[in-house]
N, C-alpha and C positions, 0 to 999 in steps of 0.2 A: 501494500499500498503506498501512497507518494505522503511524505507529509504533511500537504493539504487536506487530504482525507482523514488522517486521522487527525489533526485539527477539528473538521468537521465535524470526524464523531462524537469527538470527543466533549463538545461544544452541544452538539444535542443531548445527551447525555445526561449532562449537568444545566441543561436550561429540561430538559422532562424531568429531573427530581424539583427544582425548583417549581414548576409548575404543577408537579401533584404533592407540593410544600411536603415533602419528605426527607429530610436530612441523610446524605448519602456520602460516600465513599467511590472516587472513580480512578482505576489505575490498569495502566496496560503493563500487562505480562509478555515477558522475554522475546514466545512467542508470535503477537501480535494481539490477543485475546481482549479485550477488554474486561475487567474485574468488577463487578458494582458490589459495592456492597452497604444496604440499606435494610433497614426497618425488618435486623436478626433473620436477612435472607441476604445469597449468593447468587449473582446473576453473572452469566460470560456471554459474552458478545463476540461470538469469532467470524472470519471470513469461509465460508466453504470452498470446499476442494472445485479445484478447477473441474470444470466438464459437467457442473450438479445448474439442475434446473434455477437453483434459487441462488442467492451472493452471502446473506448470513445465513447465518446458527445462534438461536438463541436459549441459553440451557441456566435451569437451577438444580437442585439435590434431586425434583419430585417428577419434571418432568422437560420434554425440551421443542421446540421448535423452529421452523426455516423459512427465511424469507426473503 
């Protein structure tokens, strides 16, 4: 991912937490995955592998979704 996309994703996640009035922390893992820790939950947002019909995966301990 490019640096511009990284910053756009971070901004989107930060604005989303503010809009939902949820206090949380966002950090980028070494593999490029975004980790959001908020409201006693951890959510991972990662780029989907190439060749799949979706761009992102979103997962917590209970379920995962693709977008």
